[in-house]
C-alpha positions as CSV (number, residue, x, y, z in Angstrom):
1,M,0.0,0.0,0.0
2,K,1.3,3.4,-0.9
3,K,2.2,5.8,1.8
4,T,2.1,9.6,1.6
5,A,4.7,12.0,2.9
6,L,5.0,15.7,3.2
7,C,7.1,17.4,0.7
8,L,9.3,19.9,2.5
9,V,11.1,22.8,0.9
10,A,14.5,21.9,2.3
11,L,14.2,18.5,0.5
12,S,14.6,20.1,-2.9
13,G,16.1,16.9,-4.3
14,L,12.7,15.2,-4.2
15,L,10.7,15.6,-7.4
16,G,7.0,16.4,-7.5
17,C,7.1,18.8,-4.6
18,G,6.1,22.4,-4.4
19,D,5.1,25.2,-2.0
20,N,4.3,28.9,-1.9
21,T,7.3,29.8,0.3
22,S,9.3,32.8,-0.9
23,S,13.1,32.9,-1.0
24,D,13.3,34.7,2.4
25,G,11.3,32.0,4.1
26,Q,8.0,33.8,4.3
27,I,4.7,32.4,3.2
28,T,3.5,34.3,0.2
29,A,0.0,35.7,0.1
30,S,-2.9,33.8,-1.4
31,A,-5.9,35.2,-2.9
32,P,-8.2,37.0,-0.4
33,L,-10.8,34.7,1.1
34,N,-14.5,35.7,1.2
35,T,-15.7,35.5,4.8
36,I,-19.0,36.2,6.4
37,D,-19.9,39.8,7.4
38,T,-21.5,38.9,10.8
39,R,-24.1,41.3,12.1
40,R,-22.9,43.2,15.1
41,G,-25.4,44.0,17.8
42,N,-25.4,46.7,20.5
43,H,-25.5,44.5,23.6
44,V,-23.4,45.8,26.5
45,D,-22.8,44.2,30.0
46,T,-21.6,46.1,33.0
47,Y,-19.1,44.6,35.4
48,F,-18.1,46.6,38.5
49,G,-18.9,49.8,36.7
50,V,-17.0,48.8,33.5
51,E,-19.0,48.5,30.3
52,V,-18.1,45.5,28.1
53,A,-19.5,45.3,24.6
54,D,-20.8,41.9,23.4
55,P,-21.8,42.5,19.8
56,Y,-22.3,38.8,19.0
57,R,-24.5,37.9,22.0
58,W,-27.2,36.9,19.5
59,L,-25.0,33.9,18.5
60,E,-25.6,32.4,21.9
61,D,-29.2,31.6,20.9
62,D,-28.9,28.1,19.4
63,L,-32.6,27.9,18.8
64,S,-32.8,31.0,16.5
65,D,-33.1,30.9,12.7
66,E,-30.5,33.7,12.4
67,T,-27.9,31.6,14.2
68,A,-28.8,28.5,12.1
69,N,-28.3,30.6,8.9
70,W,-25.0,32.0,10.2
71,I,-23.8,28.4,10.8
72,G,-24.8,27.4,7.3
73,D,-23.0,30.4,5.7
74,Q,-19.8,29.8,7.7
75,N,-19.7,26.1,6.9
76,S,-20.3,26.9,3.2
77,V,-17.2,29.1,3.1
78,T,-15.1,26.7,5.0
79,R,-16.2,23.7,3.0
80,D,-15.4,25.5,-0.3
81,Y,-12.0,26.4,1.0
82,L,-11.1,23.0,2.2
83,A,-12.5,21.2,-0.9
84,N,-10.1,23.2,-3.0
85,I,-7.0,22.0,-1.2
86,A,-5.3,19.7,-3.6
87,I,-3.7,17.5,-1.0
88,R,-6.8,16.9,1.1
89,D,-7.8,13.6,-0.6
90,D,-4.3,12.1,-0.1
91,I,-4.3,13.3,3.5
92,K,-7.7,11.7,4.1
93,E,-6.5,8.5,2.7
94,T,-3.5,8.5,5.0
95,V,-5.7,9.2,8.1
96,A,-8.2,6.5,7.1
97,R,-5.5,3.9,6.4
98,L,-3.9,4.4,9.8
99,I,-7.3,4.2,11.6
100,N,-8.4,1.1,9.6
101,F,-7.1,-1.7,11.7
102,E,-8.7,-4.0,14.3
103,R,-8.6,-2.3,17.7
104,E,-9.3,-4.0,20.9
105,G,-9.6,-3.0,24.6
106,A,-8.5,-4.9,27.6
107,P,-10.9,-7.7,28.6
108,F,-13.0,-7.4,31.8
109,I,-14.9,-9.9,33.8
110,A,-18.7,-9.8,34.6
111,G,-20.2,-12.8,36.4
112,D,-18.8,-15.9,34.8
113,D,-18.1,-14.2,31.4
114,R,-15.3,-12.2,29.9
115,Y,-16.1,-9.2,27.7
116,V,-14.1,-7.1,25.3
117,Y,-14.6,-4.0,23.1
118,R,-13.4,-4.3,19.5
119,N,-13.6,-2.3,16.3
120,S,-12.8,-3.9,13.0
121,G,-11.3,-0.7,11.7
122,L,-13.7,1.8,10.2
123,Q,-16.8,0.9,12.2
124,N,-18.2,4.1,13.6
125,Q,-18.6,2.6,17.1
126,S,-16.8,-0.2,18.9
127,I,-18.7,-3.5,19.5
128,L,-18.9,-5.2,22.9
129,Y,-18.3,-9.0,22.6
130,R,-18.9,-11.8,25.1
131,V,-16.1,-14.4,25.2
132,A,-16.8,-17.9,26.3
133,D,-14.3,-20.1,28.2
134,D,-13.3,-21.8,25.0
135,G,-12.6,-18.5,23.3
136,T,-15.7,-18.4,21.2
137,E,-17.0,-14.8,20.8
138,T,-20.5,-13.5,20.3
139,V,-21.7,-10.0,19.7
140,F,-23.2,-8.7,22.9
141,L,-23.9,-5.1,22.2
142,D,-23.4,-3.4,18.8
143,P,-24.1,0.3,19.0
144,N,-23.6,0.6,15.2
145,G,-27.2,-0.7,14.9
146,F,-28.6,2.0,17.2
147,S,-28.6,4.7,14.4
148,D,-28.2,4.8,10.6
149,D,-25.3,7.3,10.7
150,G,-23.4,5.9,13.7
151,T,-24.0,9.0,15.8
152,V,-25.7,7.1,18.7
153,S,-22.8,6.0,21.0
154,M,-22.7,3.7,24.0
155,S,-20.9,4.3,27.3
156,G,-20.9,3.5,31.0
157,V,-21.6,-0.2,30.6
158,S,-22.2,-1.7,34.1
159,F,-23.0,-5.3,35.1
160,T,-24.5,-6.7,38.3
161,D,-22.1,-8.7,40.4
162,D,-23.5,-12.0,39.2
163,G,-23.4,-10.7,35.5
164,S,-27.1,-11.5,35.0
165,R,-28.1,-7.9,34.1
166,V,-26.4,-5.0,32.4
167,A,-27.2,-1.3,32.2
168,Y,-25.6,1.1,29.7
169,Q,-25.9,4.7,28.6
170,L,-26.7,6.0,25.1
171,S,-25.9,9.4,23.7
172,V,-27.4,10.9,20.6
173,G,-25.2,13.1,18.5
174,G,-22.5,13.4,21.2
175,S,-24.7,15.1,23.8
176,D,-23.9,14.8,27.5
177,W,-27.7,14.1,28.0
178,R,-28.1,10.4,27.9
179,S,-30.6,7.5,28.4
180,I,-30.0,4.3,30.4
181,V,-31.0,1.0,29.0
182,V,-31.3,-2.2,31.1
183,R,-31.0,-5.7,29.5
184,D,-31.2,-9.3,30.7
185,V,-27.8,-10.8,29.8
186,A,-29.0,-14.3,29.1
187,S,-31.8,-13.4,26.7
188,G,-30.5,-10.0,25.5
189,D,-34.0,-8.5,26.1
190,V,-34.5,-4.9,27.2
191,I,-36.4,-5.5,30.5
192,E,-37.9,-2.1,31.1
193,T,-38.5,1.4,29.6
194,P,-35.2,3.3,29.3
195,L,-34.4,6.0,31.8
196,E,-34.2,9.5,30.1
197,D,-32.5,12.8,30.8
198,V,-29.5,11.4,32.6
199,K,-26.3,13.5,32.7
200,F,-22.8,13.2,34.1
201,S,-23.6,9.9,35.7
202,G,-22.1,6.5,36.6
203,I,-24.2,3.4,37.1
204,S,-23.6,1.5,40.4
205,W,-25.7,-1.6,41.1
206,L,-27.0,-2.7,44.5
207,N,-27.2,-6.4,44.2
208,N,-29.8,-7.1,41.4
209,E,-32.4,-4.8,42.9
210,G,-31.5,-1.6,41.1
211,F,-28.8,1.0,40.6
212,F,-27.7,4.4,41.6
213,Y,-27.4,7.1,38.9
214,S,-27.1,10.9,38.7
215,S,-28.7,13.7,36.8
216,Y,-30.1,17.3,36.8
217,D,-33.6,18.6,36.5
218,K,-34.1,19.4,32.8
219,P,-33.4,23.1,32.3
220,D,-35.8,25.6,30.9
221,G,-35.0,26.7,27.3
222,S,-32.3,25.0,25.3
223,E,-31.1,21.7,26.7
224,L,-27.8,22.2,24.9
225,S,-26.9,25.5,26.4
226,A,-29.1,26.3,29.4
227,K,-27.4,26.2,32.8
228,T,-27.6,23.0,34.9
229,D,-26.9,23.5,38.5
230,Q,-28.1,21.1,41.2
231,H,-27.0,17.5,40.6
232,K,-28.9,14.7,42.3
233,I,-28.3,11.0,43.0
234,Y,-31.3,8.7,42.4
235,F,-31.9,5.0,43.1
236,H,-33.8,3.2,40.3
237,K,-35.5,0.0,41.4
238,I,-35.8,-2.5,38.5
239,G,-39.4,-2.9,37.5
240,S,-40.5,0.5,38.7
241,P,-41.0,3.6,36.5
242,Q,-38.4,6.4,36.5
243,S,-40.9,8.7,38.0
244,A,-40.8,6.6,41.2
245,D,-37.0,6.9,41.5
246,E,-35.9,8.0,45.0
247,V,-33.6,11.0,45.4
248,V,-30.8,9.7,47.6
249,Y,-28.7,12.8,47.7
250,G,-28.9,16.4,46.3
251,G,-32.6,17.1,46.8
252,L,-32.1,19.4,49.8
253,A,-30.7,23.0,49.7
254,E,-27.8,22.0,52.0
255,Q,-26.9,19.2,49.6
256,K,-26.7,21.4,46.5
257,H,-23.6,20.5,44.4
258,R,-22.9,20.7,40.7
259,Y,-21.5,17.1,40.5
260,V,-22.5,14.2,42.7
261,G,-22.0,10.5,42.2
262,A,-22.5,7.2,44.0
263,D,-20.5,4.1,44.3
264,V,-21.5,0.9,46.1
265,G,-18.6,-0.8,48.0
266,G,-17.7,-3.0,50.9
267,D,-19.5,-6.0,49.5
268,D,-22.7,-4.0,49.0
269,R,-22.7,-2.7,52.5
270,Y,-21.7,0.9,52.0
271,L,-22.8,3.6,49.6
272,L,-20.1,6.2,49.0
273,I,-21.3,9.6,47.8
274,S,-19.0,12.1,46.2
275,A,-20.1,15.7,46.1
276,A,-18.3,18.6,44.3
277,N,-18.9,22.1,43.1
278,S,-16.0,22.0,40.6
279,T,-14.3,19.5,38.4
280,S,-11.4,19.3,41.0
281,G,-11.9,18.3,44.6
282,N,-14.8,16.6,46.3
283,K,-16.4,15.8,49.6
284,L,-16.8,12.1,50.4
285,F,-19.6,10.7,52.5
286,V,-20.6,7.1,53.3
287,K,-24.0,5.5,54.2
288,D,-24.3,2.1,55.9
289,L,-26.9,0.4,53.6
290,R,-27.7,-2.0,56.4
291,S,-28.7,0.8,58.7
292,D,-32.3,1.8,59.1
293,T,-31.3,5.5,59.2
294,D,-30.4,7.8,56.4
295,E,-27.4,9.1,58.3
296,L,-24.4,10.1,56.2
297,I,-21.0,9.7,57.7
298,T,-18.5,12.3,56.5
299,L,-15.1,10.8,55.5
300,F,-13.8,14.3,54.4
301,A,-15.4,17.6,53.6
302,D,-12.4,19.4,52.1
303,E,-13.4,20.2,48.5
304,R,-9.8,21.2,47.8
305,A,-8.9,17.5,47.7
306,D,-10.0,14.5,45.6
307,G,-10.9,11.1,46.9
308,Y,-12.5,7.9,45.6
309,L,-13.2,4.4,46.8
310,L,-10.4,2.0,45.7
311,E,-11.3,-1.3,47.5
312,S,-12.7,-2.7,50.7
313,D,-10.8,-4.9,53.1
314,G,-13.4,-6.4,55.4
315,E,-15.1,-3.6,57.2
316,T,-12.4,-1.1,56.2
317,L,-12.6,1.1,53.1
318,L,-9.5,1.8,51.1
319,I,-9.6,5.4,49.7
320,S,-7.2,7.0,47.2
321,T,-6.9,10.7,48.0
322,N,-4.7,13.7,47.9
323,H,-6.2,15.1,51.1
324,N,-3.2,16.4,53.1
325,A,-1.1,14.6,50.5
326,P,-0.9,16.7,47.3
327,K,0.7,13.9,45.3
328,G,-1.6,11.2,46.5
329,R,-1.8,8.4,49.0
330,V,-4.0,5.4,49.9
331,V,-5.6,5.4,53.3
332,A,-7.7,2.8,55.3
333,I,-10.8,4.3,56.9
334,D,-13.2,2.6,59.3
335,P,-16.6,4.1,58.5
336,Q,-17.6,3.6,62.2
337,N,-14.5,5.7,63.3
338,P,-14.1,8.0,60.3
339,K,-12.2,10.9,61.9
340,E,-8.9,11.6,60.2
341,I,-6.9,10.9,63.3
342,N,-8.0,7.2,62.9
343,W,-6.9,7.0,59.2
344,R,-4.1,4.6,58.4
345,D,-1.7,5.1,55.5
346,I,-1.7,2.0,53.3
347,I,0.5,3.6,50.6
348,P,1.9,6.9,51.9
349,E,2.6,10.0,49.8
350,S,5.9,10.0,47.8
351,E,7.8,12.5,45.8
352,V,5.8,11.7,42.6
353,V,2.1,11.6,41.7
354,L,0.2,8.4,42.6
355,T,-2.8,6.9,40.8
356,A,-4.1,3.8,42.4
357,R,-6.2,0.9,41.1
358,A,-7.3,-2.4,42.6
359,G,-7.9,-5.9,41.3
360,A,-7.4,-9.5,42.3
361,G,-7.0,-8.6,45.9
362,F,-4.0,-6.2,45.3
363,I,-3.4,-2.5,44.8
364,F,-1.5,-1.4,41.7
365,A,0.1,2.0,42.2
366,E,1.0,3.9,39.1
367,Y,3.6,6.6,39.8
368,M,3.9,9.4,37.2
369,I,7.5,10.5,36.8
370,D,7.8,13.4,34.3
371,A,4.4,12.2,32.8
372,L,5.8,8.6,32.3
373,S,4.4,5.5,34.1
374,Q,6.1,3.4,36.8
375,V,3.9,0.7,38.4
376,K,4.3,-1.0,41.8
377,Q,2.2,-3.8,43.2
378,F,1.1,-3.8,46.9
379,D,-1.2,-6.1,49.0
380,L,-4.3,-4.6,50.6
381,K,-2.3,-4.0,53.8
382,G,0.2,-1.8,51.9
383,Q,3.0,-4.3,51.8
384,F,5.2,-3.9,48.7
385,V,5.0,-7.0,46.4
386,R,6.9,-6.1,43.3
387,D,7.6,-3.7,40.5
388,I,5.6,-4.3,37.3
389,E,7.9,-4.5,34.3
390,L,6.8,-2.3,31.4
391,P,7.9,-2.7,27.8
392,D,9.1,0.9,27.3
393,F,8.7,4.5,28.4
394,G,5.1,5.6,28.2
395,T,1.7,5.2,29.8
396,A,0.3,2.1,31.4
397,S,-3.4,1.8,32.3
398,G,-5.9,-0.8,33.5
399,F,-4.8,-2.9,36.5
400,S,-8.3,-3.1,37.8
401,G,-10.9,-5.8,38.3
402,K,-12.8,-7.8,40.8
403,K,-11.2,-9.0,44.1
404,E,-11.7,-12.6,43.2
405,Q,-10.0,-12.5,39.7
406,D,-6.8,-14.4,39.2
407,T,-5.8,-12.4,36.1
408,I,-5.3,-8.7,35.6
409,Y,-5.1,-6.9,32.3
410,F,-3.3,-3.7,31.4
411,S,-2.4,-1.7,28.3
412,F,0.7,0.1,27.4
413,T,1.3,2.8,24.8
414,N,3.2,6.0,23.9
415,Y,3.1,8.4,20.9
416,R,4.8,5.9,18.6
417,I,3.7,2.5,20.1
418,P,0.1,1.6,19.5
419,P,-1.6,0.1,22.6
420,A,-0.7,-3.5,23.4
421,I,-2.6,-5.5,26.0
422,F,-0.8,-7.5,28.6
423,E,-1.9,-10.3,30.9
424,L,-0.6,-10.2,34.5
425,D,-0.6,-13.1,37.0
426,P,-0.7,-11.1,40.2
427,K,0.5,-13.9,42.4
428,S,3.7,-14.7,40.4
429,G,4.2,-11.4,38.7
430,D,4.5,-13.1,35.3
431,T,3.5,-10.8,32.5
432,T,2.6,-12.0,29.0
433,L,1.5,-10.2,25.8
434,Y,-2.2,-10.8,25.4
435,R,-2.9,-8.8,22.2
436,A,-0.4,-7.0,20.1
437,S,-1.6,-4.0,18.1
438,K,-2.5,-4.6,14.5
439,S,-1.8,-1.0,13.6
440,P,-0.1,-0.6,10.2
441,F,2.0,2.2,11.7
442,D,5.7,1.3,12.1
443,G,6.7,3.0,15.3
444,N,10.3,1.7,14.9
445,R,10.8,4.4,12.2
446,Y,10.2,7.1,14.8
447,K,11.8,8.4,17.9
448,T,10.4,10.1,21.0
449,E,12.5,12.3,23.2
450,Q,11.8,14.2,26.4
451,V,13.3,17.6,26.7
452,F,13.1,20.3,29.4
453,Y,12.8,24.0,28.7
454,T,12.4,27.1,30.9
455,S,9.2,29.2,31.0
456,K,9.0,32.9,31.5
457,D,9.3,32.8,35.3
458,G,12.1,30.2,35.3
459,T,9.9,27.1,35.8
460,R,11.3,24.0,34.3
461,I,8.7,22.4,31.9
462,P,9.0,18.9,30.3
463,M,8.0,18.3,26.7
464,I,7.8,15.1,24.7
465,I,8.7,15.4,21.0
466,T,8.1,12.7,18.4
467,Y,9.3,12.6,14.8
468,G,10.9,10.3,12.2
469,K,14.4,9.0,12.9
470,D,15.5,10.3,9.5
471,T,14.0,13.8,10.0
472,E,16.7,16.5,9.5
473,L,16.2,19.0,12.3
474,D,16.9,22.0,10.1
475,G,13.9,24.2,11.0
476,T,11.8,23.2,8.0
477,T,9.7,20.5,9.4
478,P,5.9,21.1,9.9
479,T,5.3,20.9,13.6
480,I,2.1,20.7,15.7
481,L,2.5,21.9,19.3
482,Y,-0.4,20.5,21.4
483,A,-1.2,21.0,25.1
484,Y,-4.1,21.2,27.6
485,G,-3.0,22.9,30.8
486,G,-5.9,22.7,33.2
487,F,-8.2,20.9,35.6
488,N,-5.5,18.7,37.1
489,I,-5.6,16.6,34.0
490,S,-2.3,15.0,33.0
491,I,-1.4,14.7,29.3
492,R,0.3,11.3,29.1
493,P,2.0,9.7,26.1
494,R,-0.7,7.8,24.2
495,F,-0.9,6.5,20.6
496,S,-3.4,8.2,18.3
497,S,-3.9,7.1,14.7
498,A,-4.5,10.7,13.8
499,V,-1.2,11.8,15.3
500,A,0.4,8.8,13.6
501,A,-0.8,10.1,10.3
502,W,0.8,13.5,11.0
503,L,4.1,11.7,11.8
504,E,3.9,9.5,8.8
505,M,3.5,12.5,6.6
506,G,6.8,13.8,8.0
507,G,5.6,16.1,10.7
508,I,6.8,16.7,14.3
509,Y,4.4,16.3,17.2
510,A,5.3,18.1,20.4
511,V,3.5,18.0,23.7
512,P,4.6,20.1,26.7
513,N,3.3,19.2,30.2
514,I,2.5,22.8,31.2
515,R,1.1,24.1,34.5
516,G,-2.6,23.6,35.2
517,G,-2.3,19.9,34.7
518,G,-1.7,17.2,37.3
519,E,1.7,15.9,36.2
520,Y,3.5,17.1,39.3
521,G,0.6,17.1,41.8
522,K,-1.8,19.6,43.2
523,A,0.7,22.5,43.4
524,W,1.4,22.2,39.6
525,H,-2.4,22.3,39.0
526,I,-3.0,25.4,41.3
527,A,-0.1,27.2,39.6
528,G,-2.2,27.4,36.5
529,T,-5.5,28.4,38.0
530,K,-7.5,31.7,38.5
531,R,-5.1,34.7,38.7
532,Q,-2.2,32.4,37.8
533,K,-3.7,31.3,34.5
534,Q,-1.2,33.3,32.6
535,N,1.5,30.8,33.7
536,V,-0.2,28.3,31.4
537,F,0.0,30.6,28.4
538,D,3.5,31.5,29.2
539,D,4.5,27.9,29.4
540,F,3.0,27.2,26.0
541,I,4.6,30.3,24.4
542,A,8.0,29.2,25.8
543,A,7.5,25.8,24.3
544,A,7.0,27.3,20.9
545,E,10.0,29.5,21.3
546,F,12.1,26.5,22.3
547,L,11.1,24.5,19.3
548,I,12.1,27.4,17.0
549,E,15.3,28.2,18.8
550,A,16.4,24.5,19.0
551,G,15.9,24.1,15.3
552,Y,13.0,21.7,15.3
553,T,10.9,24.0,13.2
554,R,10.4,27.7,12.3
555,K,7.5,30.1,12.8
556,E,6.2,29.5,9.2
557,R,6.0,25.7,9.9
558,L,4.6,25.8,13.4
559,A,0.9,25.1,14.3
560,V,-0.6,25.3,17.8
561,S,-3.4,23.0,18.7
562,G,-5.6,22.3,21.7
563,R,-9.2,21.2,22.6
564,S,-11.7,22.3,25.2
565,N,-9.6,24.0,27.9
566,G,-6.8,23.5,25.4
567,G,-8.9,25.5,23.0
568,L,-8.8,28.3,25.5
569,L,-5.0,27.9,25.6
570,V,-4.7,28.2,21.8
571,G,-7.2,31.1,21.6
572,A,-5.3,33.0,24.3
573,V,-1.8,32.6,22.8
574,T,-3.2,33.4,19.4
575,T,-4.4,36.8,20.6
576,Q,-1.2,37.3,22.8
577,R,1.4,36.2,20.3
578,P,0.0,36.2,16.7
579,D,3.6,36.6,15.5
580,L,4.9,33.3,16.9
581,F,3.3,30.7,14.7
582,Q,1.7,30.2,11.3
583,V,-1.5,28.2,12.1
584,S,-3.9,28.3,15.0
585,L,-6.2,25.3,15.7
586,P,-8.5,26.0,18.7
587,G,-11.0,23.1,19.1
588,V,-14.3,23.2,21.1
589,G,-12.7,25.9,23.2
590,V,-13.7,27.9,26.2
591,L,-13.3,31.3,24.7
592,D,-15.6,33.8,26.4
593,M,-14.2,33.9,29.9
594,L,-16.8,36.5,31.1
595,R,-19.8,34.2,30.4
596,Y,-18.6,30.6,30.4
597,H,-20.1,29.9,33.8
598,T,-23.6,30.8,32.6
599,F,-23.9,27.8,30.2
600,T,-24.7,24.2,31.0
601,A,-22.4,23.0,33.8
602,G,-19.8,25.7,33.2
603,A,-20.1,27.1,36.7
604,G,-18.2,24.0,37.8
605,W,-15.1,25.3,36.1
606,A,-14.8,28.2,38.5
607,Y,-12.2,26.5,40.6
608,D,-9.8,26.7,37.7
609,Y,-10.9,30.0,36.1
610,G,-12.7,32.1,38.7
611,T,-15.7,34.1,37.5
612,A,-16.3,37.7,36.3
613,D,-18.9,38.1,39.1
614,E,-16.8,37.2,42.1
615,S,-14.6,40.3,42.3
616,K,-13.4,43.3,40.4
617,E,-9.9,41.8,40.4
618,M,-11.0,38.5,39.0
619,F,-13.2,40.2,36.4
620,E,-10.2,42.4,35.3
621,Y,-7.9,39.3,35.1
622,L,-10.4,37.3,33.0
623,L,-11.1,40.3,30.7
624,G,-7.3,40.6,30.3
625,Y,-6.9,37.2,28.5
626,S,-10.4,36.2,27.4
627,P,-9.9,35.3,23.7
628,V,-13.2,36.8,22.5
629,H,-12.4,40.1,24.2
630,N,-8.7,40.4,23.2
631,T,-8.6,40.4,19.4
632,T,-7.1,43.6,18.2
633,P,-8.4,45.5,15.1
634,G,-6.0,45.6,12.3
635,T,-4.0,42.6,13.4
636,A,-2.7,40.0,10.9
637,Y,-3.5,36.8,12.7
638,P,-2.2,33.3,11.9
639,A,-4.3,31.1,9.6
640,T,-7.0,29.9,12.0
641,L,-9.4,27.0,11.8
642,I,-11.8,27.0,14.7
643,T,-13.6,23.7,15.2
644,T,-16.7,23.0,17.2
645,A,-20.0,21.1,17.0
646,E,-23.6,22.1,17.0
647,R,-24.6,19.6,19.8
648,D,-21.6,20.4,22.1
649,D,-23.5,20.9,25.4
650,R,-20.3,20.9,27.5
651,V,-18.5,23.8,25.9
652,V,-21.3,25.4,24.0
653,P,-20.5,26.3,20.4
654,A,-21.3,29.9,21.1
655,H,-17.8,30.3,22.4
656,S,-16.4,29.4,19.0
657,F,-19.1,31.3,17.1
658,K,-18.3,34.6,18.9
659,F,-14.5,34.1,18.6
660,A,-14.7,33.4,14.9
661,A,-16.9,36.4,14.3
662,Q,-14.7,38.7,16.3
663,M,-11.5,37.4,14.7
664,Q,-13.0,37.8,11.2
665,Y,-14.0,41.4,12.0
666,D,-10.6,42.5,13.4
667,H,-8.2,40.4,11.1
668,V,-6.3,42.0,8.3
669,G,-4.3,40.1,5.7
670,D,-4.8,37.1,3.5
671,T,-4.6,34.3,5.9
672,P,-7.9,32.6,6.4
673,I,-10.0,32.8,9.6
674,L,-12.5,29.9,9.3
675,I,-14.8,28.0,11.5
676,R,-15.7,24.3,11.0
677,I,-19.0,23.5,12.7
678,D,-19.9,19.8,12.8
679,S,-23.5,18.7,12.8
680,N,-24.9,15.9,14.9
681,A,-21.8,15.8,17.1
682,G,-20.8,17.0,20.5
683,H,-17.7,17.7,22.6
684,G,-15.9,14.6,21.3
685,A,-17.0,11.5,23.2
686,G,-18.7,9.0,20.9
687,T,-17.8,10.7,17.7
688,P,-18.2,8.3,14.8
689,T,-15.0,7.1,13.0
690,D,-16.1,8.6,9.7
691,K,-16.4,12.1,11.3
692,I,-13.0,11.7,13.0
693,I,-11.4,10.9,9.6
694,D,-13.1,13.9,7.9
695,Q,-12.1,16.2,10.8
696,Y,-8.4,15.4,10.7
697,A,-8.3,15.5,6.9
698,D,-9.6,19.0,7.1
699,I,-7.3,20.1,10.0
700,Y,-4.2,18.7,8.4
701,S,-4.9,19.9,4.9
702,F,-5.7,23.4,6.3
703,T,-2.5,23.3,8.3
704,L,-0.2,22.2,5.5
705,K,-1.6,24.5,2.9
706,N,-1.0,27.5,5.2
707,M,2.5,26.3,5.9
708,G,3.2,26.4,2.2
709,V,3.0,22.7,1.6
710,E,0.8,22.4,-1.5
711,K,1.8,18.9,-2.7
712,I,2.6,15.7,-1.1
713,K,4.8,13.0,-2.5
714,T,3.7,9.4,-2.6
715,S,6.3,6.7,-2.3
716,G,7.1,3.4,-0.8
717,S,8.0,5.0,2.5
718,A,7.3,8.2,4.4
719,L,9.8,11.0,4.6
């Protein structure tokens, strides 16, 4: 099969290549692009006596015909532009080829059966198979049959302990609003009317009687953008209507939280309730299900810390938490004596960040060292058993299962190694390869290196850079710089077929672990929050400067990319340093920092961002970097492709709409400022494979065209 490769200017000896780069290294002008003249309104908000114009407020109305017409007009311009990029079809072929291989998840046990997710390659949704003892497989749940276009996705599959019943969630068009379907495993029959209007929920069974789930009251107005505030935990009894479901927590004013969840543990004796007002930190309560009272026992009420149930050991609960341990620890808590003075450290805090999982009667402690995995095995008393050998430097995940299992599965991956699944005997420590990846990508032809650079304030930042072994680092190589930087989320090395396509086409992929994430514990996270958010942008800008100064690329061959909070990152650095890079790719971004908390569950992000309402100082700080409010008239911005989706009810598309309109209004020059608005899609989860292929074909073709790469060379091997 042929492979495609970027044709770089410096590789002039290769025939069939061309670009529109001038002799002085600058990208020459293209013909001006027709963009939409978006109506500007007169809306003005006042914050602490300061008037702030919001001329595109009308674009927040996702139910209006005017907004729908604007979406259609913008998509028409964008589609015309992308369709005329000569290399797009070849890029799409490359992306599709590298996605088109059989992909399989790690097996898991439910009752007496083993289950596994698998995708044959180009299926829009992965299928859940049941595996018999003799290895025979049967299709158990195939979400591809739930809709004609593959836009109904399945998540949150949860079995009863005996494996006789299963509940799972369905999402239409990527929405966070979901339904719950319950089936009998033996017959496959749906056994009752699906539950509707469920959001941000797990499913936790209590024996076979029913299950706990979470949701909000349906908001007034648009379900895709209206604010959701008070989250509630319900218990659904099998055979009863949803209208009879009991509110277990969240129905009282004193129990008001934006995110609540339930987890049954301790051999069905205890109900653990997590309650939070932000995406970072939670209170943790426990209820004795054998008690006749509704008393909730407080394990900890410090919302600055995180905690979750790991396992039970007799009457004792093992909790993984960073409470008074910013880098994490595992503690044993007796629910009958829950005060912190009675807690026992099972795995104490160390110098590196801990993520703990449990299975087969053991604890598997993953330590993150400069974003890379190291795994140690402990017994439930905290006694060290062994180090788990990993095949390379990268990210290990899994290591969970029922206490009675005698086999544990885990996966390993990095940017150049597709996920492989390993089988671990927890008693002997023997590890064997269970499933090798069938990806056509040859990771041996690429190298990954970790470098450290210095940010504006002197902070040392790690960055992982991946590229072909034969790439000449002469400053000519197209490079994508990707980051996130928020919500205590760590960006770990993971294989992506879309990233592999970029690498195979000759590109460099660079990922800095900037502040705001969780790579170095809670302090690293906090250093990128609220009035320290500029640290995140400075770290990203310094990464771009490092790549240029070190000769990996140059400004004309550099693109910046990020999604969601990472979309905010890209939007902010685009307005702050439009001179630093050639292409800007903000995806599903939080871009209006004065109003983000008024949509859906956005108020839960205030821990990271602060809000414009809380103080004059916070308002001024947010106004100072909010991408929608910081474009400058008469500025030549980088070529920008903003991506969003009509049904994104997490980061509502109005953020991207308003940013696109404002950039188009202020921008001068010939570089395109475009927005790509996907239909029948949401924030990202459950996106069908065909939409993923189209999206990356568009992003990469836009990027390369605006870097001056107008042709790609096809040959037996990539550059």
